[in-house]
C-alpha positions in Angstrom: -2.0 0.2 -11.4 1.6 -1.1 -11.7 3.7 0.2 -14.4 6.3 -2.0 -16.1 9.3 0.1 -14.9 8.4 0.1 -11.3 9.4 -2.7 -9.0 6.5 -4.9 -7.7 6.0 -4.5 -4.0 7.1 -7.7 -2.3 6.2 -8.6 1.2 8.7 -7.1 3.6 10.9 -9.8 4.8 12.5 -9.5 8.3 16.2 -9.0 8.5 16.9 -12.7 9.2 15.0 -13.9 6.1 16.6 -11.6 3.6 18.5 -13.4 0.8 21.8 -11.7 1.7 21.6 -12.6 5.4 24.8 -14.4 6.4 24.2 -15.1 10.1 24.2 -18.3 12.1 20.6 -18.5 13.1 19.1 -22.0 12.9 15.8 -22.5 11.1 14.1 -23.2 14.5 15.3 -19.8 15.8 14.1 -18.1 12.6 10.7 -19.8 13.0 10.5 -18.6 16.7 11.3 -15.0 15.6 8.6 -15.4 12.8 6.2 -16.4 15.5 6.9 -13.1 17.4 6.5 -11.1 14.2 3.2 -12.8 13.2 1.5 -13.2 16.5 -0.5 -10.0 16.0 -2.2 -11.8 13.0 -2.5 -15.1 14.9 -3.4 -14.1 18.5 -4.0 -10.4 18.3 -0.9 -9.6 20.4 1.9 -7.3 19.3 5.6 -8.0 19.0 7.2 -8.0 22.5 9.5 -5.1 21.5 6.4 -3.0 20.7 5.3 -3.1 24.3 8.2 -0.9 25.4 7.3 2.6 24.4 10.0 5.2 24.7 9.2 8.2 26.8 7.8 11.1 24.8 10.9 13.3 25.1 13.1 10.5 23.9 10.9 9.7 21.0 10.9 13.4 20.0 14.7 13.5 20.3 15.1 10.4 18.1 12.6 11.9 15.6 14.6 15.1 15.5 17.8 13.2 14.8 16.2 11.3 12.0 14.8 14.5 10.4 18.2 16.3 10.8 19.9 13.3 9.1 17.3 13.3 6.3 17.8 17.0 5.7 21.6 16.7 5.7 21.5 14.0 3.0 19.0 15.9 0.9 21.1 19.1 1.1 24.2 17.2 0.0 22.3 15.7 -2.8 21.1 19.0 -4.1 24.6 20.5 -3.6 26.2 17.8 -5.7 23.6 18.2 -8.5 24.1 22.0 -8.6 27.9 21.5 -8.6 27.8 19.2 -11.5 25.4 21.4 -13.4 27.7 24.4 -12.8 30.6 22.4 -14.1 28.5 21.6 -17.2 27.5 25.2 -17.6 31.1 26.3 -17.3 32.3 23.8 -19.9 29.5 24.7 -22.3 30.2 28.4 -21.9 33.8 27.8 -22.7 32.8 25.8 -25.8 30.5 28.5 -27.1 33.0 31.2 -26.5 31.4 33.0 -23.6 34.5 32.3 -21.5 37.8 32.6 -23.3 39.8 29.5 -22.3 40.2 28.7 -26.0 39.7 25.0 -25.5 36.9 23.6 -27.6 36.3 20.1 -28.6 33.3 17.8 -29.3 34.3 15.7 -26.2 34.1 18.8 -24.0 30.8 19.7 -25.6 29.4 16.2 -24.8 30.9 16.3 -21.3 29.3 19.7 -20.5 25.9 18.5 -21.8 26.1 15.3 -19.7 27.3 17.2 -16.6 24.5 19.7 -17.0 21.6 17.3 -17.6 22.3 13.9 -15.9 22.3 15.0 -12.3 18.7 16.1 -12.6 17.8 12.5 -13.7 19.8 11.1 -10.8 18.3 13.5 -8.2 14.7 12.2 -8.1 16.0 8.6 -7.8 18.2 9.3 -4.8 15.7 11.7 -3.4 13.0 9.0 -3.4 15.4 6.4 -1.9 16.4 8.7 0.9 12.7 9.6 1.6 11.7 6.0 1.7 14.6 5.2 4.0 14.0 8.0 6.5 10.4 8.8 6.2 9.1 5.3 5.6 6.7 3.8 8.0 8.2 2.6 11.3 11.9 2.5 10.3 13.0 3.1 13.9 10.4 0.6 15.2 11.8 -2.1 12.9 15.3 -1.4 14.3 13.9 -1.7 17.9 12.4 -5.1 16.9 15.7 -6.2 15.4 17.6 -5.3 18.5 15.0 -7.1 20.7 15.2 -10.2 18.5 19.0 -10.3 18.6 19.0 -9.9 22.4 16.4 -12.6 22.8 18.4 -15.1 20.6 21.7 -14.3 22.3 20.2 -14.7 25.8 18.5 -18.0 24.8 21.9 -19.3 23.5 23.6 -18.2 26.7 21.0 -20.0 28.9 21.4 -23.2 26.9 25.2 -23.2 27.2 25.3 -22.1 30.9 25.7 -25.3 33.0 24.2 -23.9 36.2 
């Protein structure tokens, strides 16, 4: 069931078909890369980049790096939310007289309330975005495919321009 506030899932476009792509690939080159990406559906074969499996220890190392980066981003996110909430609590404590800085205004009351509450609306949005980026399906495999496709196109262009 799709809710009105959630984005509809679109088909994942490859990097060279995204609307913001500003490269110099011709339409024929894009179609050729499309063929590599869709040959599993057509011929039952996988993408050529999928044939090269990393050794297990390299895959474990890469996974460890991804998890460490994911944890670092999540920790910074939580830290920022707690920091802003602490600032909000400090400002509200000052406004209500629990801390005697003797500076009370409606603006400071509003700032304190916003600083206390807004980070916890911001947190789940950023958390989900980070989780989708790092824990989504086959993120590193997509990067391997992109590198293979770029290498393939560059080597084809070099062969065409090489007179020998």
